[in-house]
Backbone of each chain as ProteinMPNN parsed JSONL, in Angstrom:
{"seq_chain_A": "DTAVSQTPKYLVTQMGNDKSIKCEQNLGHDTMYWYKQDSKKFLKIMFSYNNKELIINETVPNRFSPKSPDKAHLNLHINSLELGDSAVYFCASKGVGSPLHFGNGTRLTVT", "coords_chain_A": {"N_chain_A": [[0.988, -1.001, -0.072], [0.648, 2.13, -0.584], [1.983, 4.89, 0.975], [2.197, 7.762, 0.85], [1.078, 9.1, -1.982], [0.579, 10.692, -4.929], [-1.244, 12.408, -7.724], [-1.596, 13.528, -10.711], [1.195, 11.391, -12.174], [2.543, 12.419, -14.161], [2.495, 15.169, -15.7], [1.589, 17.377, -18.198], [1.686, 20.641, -20.013], [-0.051, 23.66, -21.184], [1.393, 26.873, -21.468], [-0.324, 29.597, -19.378], [-2.126, 28.04, -18.603], [-4.497, 26.19, -15.974], [-4.004, 24.215, -13.124], [-4.391, 21.03, -11.187], [-2.37, 19.333, -8.621], [-2.793, 16.136, -6.897], [-2.561, 15.126, -3.32], [-2.866, 12.578, -1.191], [-2.448, 10.782, 1.846], [-2.011, 7.82, 3.906], [-0.973, 7.384, 6.42], [-1.985, 8.524, 8.671], [-0.691, 10.66, 9.678], [-0.002, 14.016, 10.859], [0.653, 16.191, 9.763], [1.656, 17.77, 6.434], [3.286, 18.672, 3.307], [4.362, 20.149, 0.81], [6.761, 20.229, -1.971], [9.364, 21.22, -3.963], [11.445, 20.411, -6.692], [13.637, 21.26, -8.67], [15.063, 21.84, -12.273], [18.043, 21.546, -11.531], [17.901, 19.568, -9.467], [17.649, 20.775, -6.896], [16.055, 20.678, -3.695], [13.456, 22.632, -2.607], [10.99, 23.805, 0.036], [7.643, 24.431, -0.186], [4.79, 24.703, 0.864], [3.545, 23.879, 3.927], [1.345, 22.313, 5.807], [-0.638, 21.328, 8.796], [-2.666, 19.783, 10.415], [-4.851, 20.726, 8.741], [-4.387, 23.235, 8.733], [-2.467, 25.853, 7.536], [0.945, 25.935, 7.875], [3.677, 26.706, 6.861], [4.694, 28.909, 4.614], [6.494, 29.485, 1.815], [7.509, 31.953, 0.606], [6.595, 31.5, -2.347], [4.667, 32.17, -5.119], [1.682, 34.005, -5.816], [0.077, 32.281, -7.68], [0.356, 29.964, -6.83], [-1.753, 27.871, -4.932], [-2.219, 26.16, -2.299], [-4.499, 23.561, -0.638], [-5.951, 22.03, 1.543], [-8.622, 19.709, 2.315], [-8.775, 17.986, 4.522], [-6.854, 16.337, 6.928], [-5.585, 13.744, 6.041], [-5.477, 14.745, 3.173], [-3.514, 17.0, 1.014], [-3.739, 19.193, -1.713], [-2.262, 21.033, -4.471], [-3.071, 23.818, -6.199], [-2.462, 25.178, -9.377], [-2.243, 28.331, -10.852], [-2.535, 29.921, -14.194], [0.0, 28.876, -15.439], [3.152, 28.897, -15.731], [6.573, 28.586, -17.738], [8.724, 28.625, -16.142], [7.634, 26.925, -13.948], [7.833, 24.305, -14.201], [9.109, 21.229, -13.124], [9.431, 18.876, -10.732], [7.217, 17.863, -8.37], [6.982, 16.956, -5.157], [5.035, 16.192, -2.625], [4.899, 15.464, 0.668], [4.768, 13.793, 3.92], [4.367, 13.806, 7.493], [4.418, 12.543, 10.922], [4.314, 12.796, 14.448], [7.486, 12.321, 15.822], [8.46, 10.893, 13.819], [10.202, 10.545, 10.256], [10.132, 12.791, 7.569], [7.997, 11.455, 4.776], [7.787, 10.575, 1.707], [5.836, 11.362, -1.688], [6.008, 9.912, -4.749], [6.286, 11.741, -6.274], [5.463, 14.469, -8.686], [5.975, 14.937, -12.259], [5.95, 17.856, -13.899], [5.601, 19.653, -16.7], [5.695, 22.621, -18.496], [4.667, 23.766, -21.646]], "CA_chain_A": [[0.054, 0.265, -0.373], [1.348, 3.396, -1.059], [1.616, 5.629, 1.877], [1.994, 8.996, 0.053], [0.18, 9.0, -3.104], [-0.006, 11.872, -5.518], [-1.786, 12.022, -8.99], [-1.145, 12.759, -11.762], [2.596, 11.15, -12.061], [3.023, 13.163, -15.037], [1.517, 16.337, -16.01], [2.244, 18.185, -19.503], [0.421, 21.505, -20.272], [0.627, 24.963, -21.784], [1.711, 28.271, -20.446], [-1.467, 29.996, -19.04], [-3.346, 27.205, -17.884], [-4.277, 26.166, -14.75], [-3.75, 22.614, -13.003], [-4.209, 20.665, -9.942], [-1.602, 18.257, -8.037], [-3.627, 16.026, -5.623], [-1.929, 13.943, -2.398], [-2.962, 11.654, -0.226], [-1.514, 9.865, 2.978], [-2.788, 7.196, 4.913], [-0.17, 7.155, 7.671], [-2.276, 9.091, 10.15], [0.113, 11.948, 9.849], [-0.672, 15.372, 11.074], [1.401, 17.679, 9.048], [1.71, 17.617, 4.863], [4.072, 19.597, 2.865], [4.947, 19.992, -0.643], [8.352, 20.266, -1.916], [9.343, 21.469, -5.46], [12.774, 20.037, -7.082], [14.183, 22.057, -9.543], [16.014, 21.021, -13.084], [19.27, 21.042, -11.02], [17.667, 18.756, -8.4], [17.455, 21.392, -5.85], [14.766, 20.48, -2.922], [12.514, 23.378, -1.561], [9.887, 23.819, 0.638], [6.597, 25.195, -0.856], [4.067, 24.745, 2.128], [2.976, 22.971, 4.916], [0.094, 21.995, 6.386], [-0.545, 20.849, 10.224], [-4.397, 19.28, 10.768], [-5.808, 21.598, 7.868], [-4.282, 24.687, 9.016], [-1.5, 26.396, 6.823], [2.037, 26.765, 9.341], [4.412, 27.408, 6.402], [4.413, 29.259, 3.126], [8.009, 29.962, 1.681], [7.662, 32.983, -0.609], [5.903, 31.13, -3.342], [4.021, 33.082, -5.864], [-0.091, 33.634, -5.236], [-0.398, 31.654, -8.347], [0.044, 28.642, -6.294], [-2.725, 27.607, -3.837], [-2.531, 24.425, -1.427], [-6.064, 23.214, -0.265], [-6.474, 20.765, 2.361], [-9.493, 19.642, 3.057], [-8.864, 17.114, 5.871], [-5.576, 16.136, 7.448], [-5.311, 13.049, 4.844], [-5.024, 15.289, 1.61], [-3.026, 18.281, 0.462], [-3.621, 19.489, -3.085], [-1.814, 22.034, -4.99], [-3.879, 24.253, -7.259], [-1.546, 26.258, -9.759], [-3.01, 29.244, -11.789], [-1.648, 30.575, -15.088], [1.215, 27.993, -15.54], [4.242, 29.577, -16.647], [7.372, 27.992, -18.02], [9.465, 28.191, -15.059], [7.076, 26.272, -12.871], [8.253, 23.0, -14.88], [9.52, 21.077, -12.12], [8.681, 17.614, -10.12], [6.54, 18.07, -7.166], [7.092, 16.228, -4.095], [4.458, 15.571, -1.247], [5.102, 14.654, 1.965], [3.704, 13.743, 5.343], [5.221, 13.36, 8.901], [3.756, 12.307, 11.935], [4.889, 13.286, 15.54], [8.689, 11.815, 16.04], [8.609, 10.235, 12.16], [10.451, 11.382, 9.194], [9.328, 12.872, 6.531], [7.627, 10.35, 4.17], [7.601, 11.571, 0.581], [5.182, 10.8, -2.401], [6.706, 9.691, -5.874], [6.716, 13.163, -7.299], [4.681, 14.449, -10.421], [6.717, 15.64, -13.177], [4.933, 18.897, -14.525], [6.193, 19.983, -17.932], [4.996, 23.563, -18.869], [5.357, 23.968, -22.795]], "C_chain_A": [[1.215, 1.085, 0.137], [1.182, 4.52, 0.088], [1.356, 6.971, 1.827], [1.696, 9.117, -1.221], [-0.001, 10.009, -3.987], [-0.486, 11.649, -7.202], [-1.968, 13.343, -9.216], [0.656, 12.27, -11.46], [3.286, 12.052, -13.082], [1.849, 14.249, -15.45], [2.124, 17.139, -17.382], [1.159, 18.954, -20.079], [1.133, 22.835, -20.663], [0.491, 25.874, -20.885], [0.142, 28.586, -20.139], [-2.489, 29.207, -18.418], [-3.689, 26.954, -16.328], [-4.786, 24.493, -14.311], [-3.985, 22.418, -11.746], [-3.195, 19.408, -9.612], [-2.47, 17.493, -7.11], [-2.455, 14.983, -4.739], [-2.643, 13.794, -1.545], [-2.096, 10.69, 0.61], [-2.169, 9.014, 3.673], [-2.175, 6.327, 6.191], [-0.882, 7.718, 9.007], [-1.628, 10.461, 10.314], [-0.72, 13.263, 9.991], [-0.39, 16.633, 9.965], [1.791, 16.9, 7.526], [2.542, 18.69, 4.601], [4.091, 19.248, 1.374], [6.063, 20.675, -0.929], [8.581, 20.775, -3.593], [10.963, 20.868, -5.378], [12.892, 20.59, -8.686], [14.748, 21.172, -10.939], [17.096, 20.803, -12.742], [19.135, 20.4, -9.92], [17.395, 19.551, -7.22], [16.096, 21.097, -5.032], [14.038, 21.534, -2.631], [11.452, 23.481, -1.275], [8.939, 24.782, -0.097], [5.87, 25.494, 0.453], [4.277, 23.974, 2.632], [1.782, 23.196, 5.441], [0.023, 21.439, 7.368], [-2.194, 20.893, 10.545], [-4.926, 20.467, 9.751], [-5.065, 22.876, 7.877], [-2.543, 24.73, 8.19], [-0.31, 27.19, 7.472], [3.233, 27.097, 8.292], [4.083, 27.747, 5.074], [5.745, 30.123, 2.571], [7.638, 30.796, 0.267], [7.271, 32.167, -1.877], [5.004, 32.022, -4.062], [2.64, 32.748, -5.819], [-0.436, 32.437, -6.314], [-0.711, 29.841, -8.089], [-0.78, 28.68, -4.62], [-2.56, 26.086, -3.181], [-4.003, 24.611, -0.848], [-5.839, 21.9, 0.817], [-7.752, 20.503, 3.106], [-9.652, 18.939, 4.162], [-7.276, 16.89, 5.937], [-4.755, 15.128, 6.354], [-4.781, 13.683, 3.455], [-4.356, 16.526, 1.64], [-2.737, 18.353, -0.763], [-3.011, 20.522, -3.387], [-2.285, 22.36, -6.132], [-2.787, 25.212, -7.868], [-2.24, 26.859, -10.733], [-2.011, 29.937, -13.005], [-0.308, 30.106, -15.33], [2.04, 29.042, -16.208], [5.779, 28.716, -17.055], [8.386, 27.356, -17.012], [8.979, 27.62, -13.93], [7.289, 24.818, -13.556], [9.381, 22.367, -13.795], [8.864, 19.37, -11.765], [8.407, 18.329, -8.485], [6.454, 17.344, -6.418], [6.12, 16.718, -2.831], [5.015, 14.951, -0.199], [4.424, 14.427, 3.206], [4.567, 13.238, 6.508], [4.024, 13.507, 10.044], [4.525, 12.664, 13.149], [6.284, 11.834, 15.848], [9.025, 10.789, 14.791], [9.043, 11.038, 11.77], [9.662, 11.562, 8.328], [9.065, 11.664, 5.313], [7.331, 11.135, 2.73], [6.671, 10.641, -0.436], [6.279, 10.571, -3.586], [6.878, 10.671, -6.677], [5.626, 12.788, -8.572], [5.681, 15.292, -10.956], [5.969, 17.047, -13.864], [6.105, 19.58, -15.511], [5.393, 21.124, -18.338], [5.77, 23.974, -20.378], [4.753, 25.516, -23.236]], "O_chain_A": [[2.196, 0.898, 0.856], [0.088, 5.085, 0.065], [0.49, 7.478, 2.54], [2.802, 9.404, -1.678], [-1.151, 10.411, -3.811], [-0.019, 10.694, -7.822], [-2.344, 14.188, -8.403], [1.278, 12.829, -10.556], [4.45, 12.414, -12.915], [0.628, 14.095, -15.476], [3.317, 17.442, -17.346], [0.1, 18.505, -20.516], [2.326, 23.123, -20.571], [-0.192, 25.883, -19.861], [-0.668, 27.82, -20.659], [-3.492, 29.621, -17.837], [-3.057, 27.608, -15.499], [-5.602, 23.779, -14.894], [-3.876, 23.382, -10.989], [-3.25, 18.463, -10.399], [-3.045, 18.262, -6.34], [-1.662, 14.238, -5.314], [-3.171, 14.76, -0.993], [-1.218, 9.961, 0.149], [-3.153, 9.523, 4.208], [-2.521, 5.28, 6.739], [-0.495, 7.464, 10.147], [-2.101, 11.291, 11.091], [-1.783, 13.531, 9.432], [-1.04, 17.599, 9.564], [2.14, 15.722, 7.451], [2.647, 19.607, 5.415], [3.841, 18.135, 0.911], [6.401, 21.649, -0.256], [7.64, 20.532, -4.348], [11.614, 20.836, -4.334], [12.202, 20.232, -9.641], [14.89, 19.956, -10.815], [17.627, 19.885, -13.367], [20.098, 20.466, -9.156], [16.797, 18.901, -6.364], [15.04, 21.257, -5.645], [13.658, 20.999, -1.59], [10.628, 23.297, -2.171], [9.375, 25.829, -0.578], [6.256, 26.444, 1.135], [5.085, 23.136, 2.232], [1.267, 24.314, 5.483], [0.828, 20.517, 7.236], [-2.809, 21.912, 10.862], [-5.603, 21.268, 10.396], [-5.199, 23.589, 6.883], [-1.684, 23.852, 8.278], [-0.259, 28.406, 7.659], [4.001, 27.903, 8.818], [3.318, 27.057, 4.399], [5.938, 31.293, 2.901], [7.527, 30.312, -0.86], [8.17, 32.436, -2.674], [4.49, 32.816, -3.273], [2.251, 31.581, -5.787], [-1.22, 31.583, -5.899], [-1.399, 28.97, -8.62], [-0.486, 29.276, -3.584], [-2.842, 25.041, -3.768], [-4.529, 25.707, -0.655], [-5.507, 20.796, 0.386], [-7.988, 20.928, 4.238], [-10.634, 19.181, 4.862], [-6.55, 17.268, 5.018], [-3.664, 15.422, 5.866], [-3.86, 13.216, 2.786], [-4.785, 17.24, 2.546], [-1.726, 17.798, -1.193], [-3.099, 21.321, -2.455], [-2.149, 21.62, -7.107], [-2.202, 25.988, -7.112], [-2.871, 26.157, -11.523], [-0.901, 30.401, -12.746], [0.569, 30.962, -15.433], [1.66, 29.857, -17.048], [5.949, 27.954, -16.103], [8.788, 26.196, -16.938], [9.653, 27.68, -12.901], [6.426, 24.092, -13.063], [10.445, 22.964, -13.633], [8.003, 18.815, -12.447], [9.122, 19.017, -7.757], [5.577, 16.562, -6.787], [6.525, 17.628, -2.108], [5.601, 13.873, -0.302], [3.375, 15.044, 3.392], [5.38, 12.323, 6.38], [3.064, 14.277, 10.07], [5.689, 12.901, 12.829], [5.998, 10.651, 16.032], [9.889, 9.925, 14.944], [8.865, 12.18, 12.193], [8.666, 10.874, 8.107], [10.042, 10.988, 4.991], [6.705, 12.194, 2.701], [6.614, 9.427, -0.245], [7.406, 11.028, -3.396], [7.539, 10.577, -7.711], [5.188, 11.777, -9.121], [6.204, 16.211, -10.326], [5.105, 16.592, -14.614], [7.226, 19.936, -15.148], [4.238, 20.796, -18.607], [6.937, 24.353, -20.48], [5.152, 26.065, -24.263]]}, "seq_chain_B": "AQRVTQPEKLLSVFKGAPVELKCNYSYSGSPELFWYVQYSRQRLQLLLRHISRESIKGFTADLNKGETSFHLKKPFAQEEDSAMYYCALRGEAAGNKLTFGGGTRVLVKP", "coords_chain_B": {"N_chain_B": [[18.207, 31.651, 11.053], [18.113, 28.257, 9.104], [20.384, 26.722, 7.25], [21.557, 24.59, 4.652], [24.728, 22.564, 3.698], [26.139, 20.962, 0.743], [29.059, 20.537, -0.608], [29.734, 19.254, -2.689], [28.793, 18.47, -6.009], [28.64, 16.271, -7.586], [30.009, 12.942, -7.286], [31.903, 10.549, -8.279], [32.873, 7.138, -7.977], [34.818, 4.135, -8.108], [33.416, 0.645, -8.053], [33.493, -0.609, -4.867], [35.466, 1.215, -3.88], [36.022, 3.685, -1.424], [33.721, 5.738, -0.075], [32.58, 9.192, 0.35], [30.163, 11.751, 1.576], [30.087, 15.235, 1.753], [28.743, 17.402, 4.203], [27.647, 20.459, 5.469], [26.473, 22.145, 7.818], [24.25, 24.817, 9.096], [23.381, 26.249, 11.933], [21.351, 27.352, 14.528], [20.425, 26.301, 17.118], [19.991, 23.248, 18.44], [20.049, 21.177, 16.163], [18.026, 18.395, 14.035], [19.675, 16.159, 12.268], [19.696, 14.323, 8.815], [19.885, 12.246, 6.42], [18.793, 11.86, 3.206], [17.809, 9.74, 0.537], [17.74, 9.911, -3.287], [16.796, 7.294, -5.576], [17.148, 6.64, -9.147], [14.384, 8.36, -10.57], [12.643, 7.821, -8.825], [10.826, 8.206, -5.597], [12.144, 10.28, -2.553], [13.982, 8.791, -0.266], [14.198, 8.122, 3.401], [17.227, 7.587, 4.369], [19.373, 8.004, 6.775], [19.193, 9.098, 10.11], [20.588, 11.415, 12.585], [20.028, 10.97, 15.3], [19.485, 8.34, 15.271], [21.719, 6.681, 15.285], [22.41, 4.586, 13.245], [23.507, 2.222, 11.053], [22.666, 1.958, 7.55], [22.493, 0.267, 4.869], [25.126, 0.005, 4.697], [26.15, 2.431, 5.101], [27.284, 5.072, 7.113], [26.927, 8.07, 9.05], [27.859, 10.68, 11.331], [27.585, 13.152, 13.596], [28.832, 16.117, 13.863], [29.034, 18.568, 15.843], [30.95, 20.372, 16.333], [32.257, 20.96, 14.45], [30.115, 21.275, 12.967], [28.719, 19.633, 11.035], [27.467, 16.738, 8.888], [28.546, 14.574, 7.804], [28.63, 11.748, 5.25], [29.515, 8.453, 5.01], [30.637, 5.542, 3.445], [32.266, 2.585, 3.086], [32.878, 0.761, 0.905], [31.872, 1.083, -1.623], [29.052, 0.361, -3.738], [27.467, -0.688, -7.048], [24.749, -0.456, -6.928], [24.548, 1.817, -5.455], [24.569, 4.3, -6.796], [22.825, 7.26, -6.97], [21.158, 10.35, -6.048], [21.831, 12.108, -3.161], [20.75, 13.279, -0.346], [21.328, 16.033, 1.882], [20.118, 17.192, 5.053], [18.222, 19.294, 7.253], [16.387, 19.698, 10.354], [14.848, 21.981, 12.437], [14.169, 23.458, 15.467], [12.203, 25.124, 15.226], [8.957, 26.495, 14.382], [6.548, 24.335, 12.818], [8.661, 22.48, 12.265], [10.086, 22.334, 10.049], [11.841, 20.877, 7.087], [14.667, 21.599, 6.083], [16.802, 21.033, 2.92], [20.031, 20.111, 1.625], [21.824, 20.931, -1.62], [22.141, 18.616, -2.779], [23.527, 15.784, -3.89], [25.354, 14.1, -6.375], [25.887, 10.843, -6.839], [28.057, 8.306, -8.74], [28.326, 5.057, -9.027], [30.98, 3.386, -10.611], [31.106, 0.727, -12.417]], "CA_chain_B": [[17.859, 30.704, 9.465], [18.834, 27.19, 8.847], [21.175, 25.939, 6.154], [22.717, 22.854, 4.973], [25.498, 22.79, 2.04], [26.648, 20.074, 0.009], [29.701, 21.069, -1.457], [30.063, 18.595, -3.968], [27.426, 18.203, -6.726], [29.04, 14.9, -8.288], [31.288, 12.0, -6.356], [32.264, 9.477, -9.077], [34.204, 6.585, -7.477], [34.509, 2.617, -8.375], [32.791, -0.131, -6.903], [34.507, -1.299, -3.957], [36.395, 2.183, -3.314], [35.192, 4.179, -0.159], [32.543, 7.449, -0.556], [31.998, 10.352, 1.717], [29.265, 12.589, 0.942], [30.26, 16.002, 2.778], [27.31, 18.115, 4.437], [27.781, 21.182, 6.61], [25.059, 23.187, 8.376], [24.165, 26.52, 9.963], [22.032, 26.592, 12.592], [22.098, 28.097, 15.939], [20.173, 25.576, 17.923], [19.976, 22.062, 18.48], [19.195, 20.49, 14.835], [18.036, 17.324, 13.563], [20.177, 15.83, 10.52], [19.08, 13.57, 8.167], [20.382, 11.87, 4.829], [17.599, 11.219, 2.389], [18.492, 9.174, -0.987], [16.527, 9.384, -4.403], [17.559, 6.519, -7.116], [16.707, 7.081, -10.528], [13.239, 8.868, -10.627], [11.874, 7.399, -7.343], [10.74, 9.012, -4.517], [12.804, 10.41, -1.996], [13.402, 7.881, 1.08], [15.275, 8.367, 4.281], [18.472, 6.611, 4.423], [19.557, 8.031, 8.009], [18.894, 10.42, 10.937], [21.713, 11.376, 13.524], [19.611, 10.243, 16.699], [19.397, 6.619, 15.441], [23.169, 6.317, 15.023], [22.572, 3.296, 12.899], [24.217, 1.956, 9.864], [21.926, 1.68, 6.745], [23.152, -0.176, 3.53], [26.54, 0.312, 4.855], [26.205, 3.782, 4.966], [27.194, 5.859, 8.418], [27.103, 9.26, 9.454], [28.078, 10.972, 12.389], [27.108, 14.46, 13.703], [29.876, 16.796, 14.452], [28.516, 19.522, 16.241], [31.744, 21.342, 16.585], [32.297, 21.561, 13.115], [28.942, 21.448, 11.993], [28.856, 18.881, 9.898], [27.378, 15.605, 9.32], [29.304, 13.642, 6.189], [27.778, 10.54, 4.837], [30.388, 7.601, 4.34], [30.377, 4.268, 2.96], [33.651, 1.993, 3.019], [32.993, -0.074, -0.028], [30.682, 1.635, -2.551], [28.398, -0.787, -4.796], [26.502, -0.056, -8.139], [23.691, 0.073, -6.781], [24.376, 3.145, -4.343], [24.433, 5.344, -7.505], [21.671, 8.053, -6.84], [21.12, 11.556, -5.627], [21.605, 12.19, -1.599], [20.763, 14.961, 0.447], [21.35, 16.26, 3.8], [18.489, 17.668, 5.542], [18.187, 19.702, 8.714], [15.286, 20.7, 10.637], [14.919, 22.842, 13.529], [13.165, 23.552, 16.668], [11.445, 26.26, 14.794], [7.665, 26.073, 14.262], [6.389, 23.691, 11.68], [9.514, 21.37, 11.686], [10.56, 22.67, 8.124], [12.986, 20.031, 6.873], [15.627, 22.227, 4.909], [17.809, 20.342, 2.186], [20.954, 20.479, 0.966], [21.858, 21.053, -2.864], [22.085, 17.334, -3.383], [25.05, 15.261, -4.352], [24.738, 12.53, -7.375], [26.763, 9.512, -6.619], [27.939, 7.541, -9.285], [29.348, 4.182, -8.862], [31.403, 2.655, -11.804], [31.931, -0.982, -12.363]], "C_chain_B": [[18.688, 29.565, 9.635], [19.541, 26.72, 7.598], [22.085, 24.902, 6.076], [23.34, 23.242, 3.615], [26.456, 21.52, 1.98], [27.391, 20.669, -0.759], [29.771, 20.196, -3.053], [28.873, 17.91, -4.983], [27.313, 16.753, -7.679], [30.047, 14.117, -7.567], [30.624, 10.756, -7.578], [33.581, 8.682, -8.544], [33.646, 5.106, -8.049], [34.147, 1.957, -7.651], [34.312, -0.696, -5.956], [35.393, -0.145, -3.353], [35.542, 2.969, -2.078], [34.569, 5.33, -0.869], [32.517, 8.37, 0.511], [31.369, 11.253, 0.835], [29.706, 14.285, 2.034], [28.891, 16.889, 2.848], [27.784, 19.122, 5.441], [26.381, 21.796, 6.845], [25.215, 24.501, 9.048], [22.927, 26.444, 10.644], [22.292, 26.586, 14.2], [21.384, 27.372, 17.458], [20.325, 24.15, 18.041], [19.368, 21.166, 17.198], [19.136, 19.108, 14.826], [18.594, 16.942, 12.106], [19.739, 14.194, 10.066], [19.777, 13.442, 6.82], [19.458, 11.29, 4.383], [18.614, 10.57, 0.85], [17.503, 9.429, -2.166], [17.348, 8.549, -5.537], [16.312, 7.251, -8.016], [15.119, 7.261, -10.857], [12.523, 7.709, -9.758], [12.049, 8.495, -6.521], [11.95, 9.069, -3.676], [12.775, 9.722, -0.691], [14.515, 8.293, 2.219], [15.966, 7.321, 4.417], [18.925, 6.55, 5.987], [19.296, 9.186, 8.404], [20.124, 9.879, 11.787], [21.301, 10.632, 15.123], [19.522, 8.69, 16.397], [20.368, 6.223, 15.42], [23.024, 4.726, 14.356], [23.643, 3.061, 11.596], [23.021, 1.25, 8.785], [22.712, 1.114, 5.332], [24.491, -0.221, 3.415], [26.746, 1.551, 5.034], [26.298, 4.234, 6.518], [27.174, 7.195, 8.288], [27.127, 9.737, 10.755], [28.285, 12.712, 12.538], [28.51, 15.155, 14.786], [29.53, 18.209, 14.991], [29.678, 20.5, 16.088], [32.324, 21.996, 15.467], [31.309, 21.721, 12.197], [28.269, 20.779, 10.644], [28.482, 17.356, 10.043], [27.349, 14.715, 7.97], [28.806, 12.397, 6.504], [29.091, 9.714, 4.26], [29.987, 6.103, 4.469], [31.835, 3.494, 2.697], [33.714, 1.452, 1.44], [31.795, 0.3, -1.021], [30.556, 0.523, -3.858], [27.373, 0.354, -5.824], [25.655, 0.316, -7.755], [23.254, 1.634, -5.71], [24.227, 4.407, -5.081], [23.118, 6.287, -7.133], [22.0, 9.496, -6.333], [20.994, 11.457, -4.021], [21.606, 13.318, -1.388], [20.666, 14.877, 1.837], [20.513, 17.069, 4.122], [18.703, 18.194, 7.097], [16.761, 20.25, 8.66], [15.396, 20.933, 12.124], [14.115, 22.824, 14.442], [11.819, 24.355, 16.194], [9.785, 25.409, 14.712], [7.585, 25.379, 12.885], [7.683, 22.933, 11.025], [9.727, 21.448, 10.212], [12.01, 21.772, 8.206], [13.986, 21.001, 5.435], [16.766, 21.342, 3.931], [18.787, 21.066, 1.733], [20.934, 20.503, -0.611], [21.695, 19.539, -3.577], [23.503, 17.061, -3.896], [24.898, 13.873, -5.323], [26.063, 11.738, -6.946], [26.813, 8.793, -7.845], [28.869, 6.565, -9.419], [29.606, 3.492, -10.232], [31.682, 1.279, -11.695], [33.305, -1.025, -12.064]], "O_chain_B": [[19.789, 29.652, 10.177], [18.72, 26.186, 6.852], [22.941, 24.439, 6.83], [22.843, 23.918, 2.715], [27.267, 21.144, 2.827], [26.887, 21.364, -1.641], [29.839, 20.635, -4.201], [28.19, 16.94, -4.653], [26.334, 16.292, -8.266], [31.039, 14.756, -7.217], [29.497, 10.283, -7.729], [34.751, 9.064, -8.542], [32.479, 4.871, -8.362], [34.316, 2.245, -6.466], [35.478, -0.997, -6.213], [36.064, -0.437, -2.363], [34.348, 2.701, -1.942], [34.853, 5.757, -1.988], [32.4, 7.948, 1.662], [31.747, 11.553, -0.297], [29.474, 14.14, 3.234], [28.128, 17.078, 1.9], [28.396, 18.617, 6.382], [25.427, 21.846, 6.07], [26.249, 25.044, 9.435], [21.785, 26.529, 10.195], [23.15, 26.006, 14.865], [21.677, 27.742, 18.595], [21.307, 23.917, 17.336], [18.309, 20.547, 17.304], [19.981, 18.473, 15.458], [18.1, 17.313, 11.041], [19.537, 13.214, 10.784], [20.189, 14.422, 6.2], [19.082, 10.241, 4.906], [19.701, 10.911, 0.383], [16.34, 9.1, -1.929], [18.28, 8.982, -6.214], [15.291, 7.915, -7.835], [14.57, 6.308, -11.409], [11.893, 6.787, -10.277], [12.895, 9.389, -6.532], [12.809, 8.201, -3.827], [11.804, 9.888, 0.047], [15.607, 8.75, 1.883], [15.477, 6.203, 4.576], [18.937, 5.466, 6.57], [19.146, 10.177, 7.689], [20.597, 8.745, 11.86], [22.041, 9.974, 15.854], [19.492, 7.889, 17.331], [20.297, 5.001, 15.553], [23.509, 3.768, 14.959], [24.526, 3.883, 11.351], [22.502, 0.174, 9.085], [23.608, 1.828, 4.882], [25.075, -0.427, 2.352], [27.952, 1.763, 5.16], [25.407, 3.79, 7.243], [27.474, 7.554, 7.15], [26.315, 9.167, 11.483], [28.969, 13.398, 11.778], [28.947, 14.843, 15.894], [29.94, 19.086, 14.23], [29.323, 21.595, 15.654], [32.764, 23.144, 15.399], [31.4, 22.129, 11.039], [27.622, 21.206, 9.688], [28.933, 16.683, 10.97], [26.386, 14.309, 7.319], [28.571, 11.962, 7.632], [29.687, 10.121, 3.263], [29.253, 5.586, 5.312], [32.54, 4.105, 1.894], [34.7, 1.798, 0.79], [30.785, -0.405, -1.018], [31.402, 0.043, -4.612], [26.846, 1.45, -5.634], [25.393, 1.491, -8.014], [22.205, 2.203, -5.406], [23.885, 5.446, -4.516], [22.164, 5.519, -7.015], [23.194, 9.774, -6.219], [20.09, 10.751, -3.574], [22.202, 14.242, -1.943], [20.181, 14.082, 2.642], [20.116, 17.805, 3.219], [19.28, 17.535, 7.962], [16.124, 20.841, 7.787], [15.965, 20.16, 12.895], [13.154, 22.072, 14.277], [10.691, 24.236, 16.672], [9.514, 24.223, 14.901], [8.326, 25.686, 11.951], [7.867, 22.749, 9.822], [9.488, 20.56, 9.393], [12.936, 21.877, 9.011], [13.867, 20.939, 4.211], [17.748, 21.011, 4.596], [18.728, 22.263, 1.451], [19.88, 20.031, -1.037], [21.217, 19.356, -4.697], [24.37, 17.872, -4.22], [24.388, 12.815, -4.955], [27.157, 12.279, -6.787], [25.695, 8.506, -8.273], [30.014, 6.807, -9.801], [28.676, 3.076, -10.923], [32.475, 0.801, -10.884], [33.892, -2.106, -12.015]]}, "name": "protein", "num_of_chains": 2, "seq": "DTAVSQTPKYLVTQMGNDKSIKCEQNLGHDTMYWYKQDSKKFLKIMFSYNNKELIINETVPNRFSPKSPDKAHLNLHINSLELGDSAVYFCASKGVGSPLHFGNGTRLTVTAQRVTQPEKLLSVFKGAPVELKCNYSYSGSPELFWYVQYSRQRLQLLLRHISRESIKGFTADLNKGETSFHLKKPFAQEEDSAMYYCALRGEAAGNKLTFGGGTRVLVKP"}
């Protein structure tokens, strides 16, 4: 059973479009994250939610809007996609005393 | 502010040779240090955490607070060790944010 699952795995879209990436975890963790891995493999945190409440927002453009309907889900909606948004987006979750558990990543390509 | 530096972007070694990945950090409090590994096109997986003081897949890492380092070592590299390795730090600040280093690609040649 996949602990942290993201959909879709691949996403190819044109500039200006709006797209969403979904993430679900079945580990019972309270905290979920979105990380961005760019073409140079740098990993940077974007958002963190704890029990549906936003606790970290790292200077990400307003075009990115996370939504957490419940503590098991953290979705990422991106408006007006730009070329520079092309990256791999990783969802992760964490419980008390546990390390981060990552999803498989969503490879977003903006053309 | 918390910062993690991995000075080597690429480490290329022959199978059976020792490998050491450097990690230095900057943090004023008591951090938790981790090593994560990402095999080709797979998810990041936890490899080591300093509080466990264990050896995983032959890898060890020791937290040196004096030198603010958490280098990852393996005495005999295997081809299956080829991957991206990320050093990460979690501070005591709210949100338990995990800050990653830039990553080191390890290539183990036969």
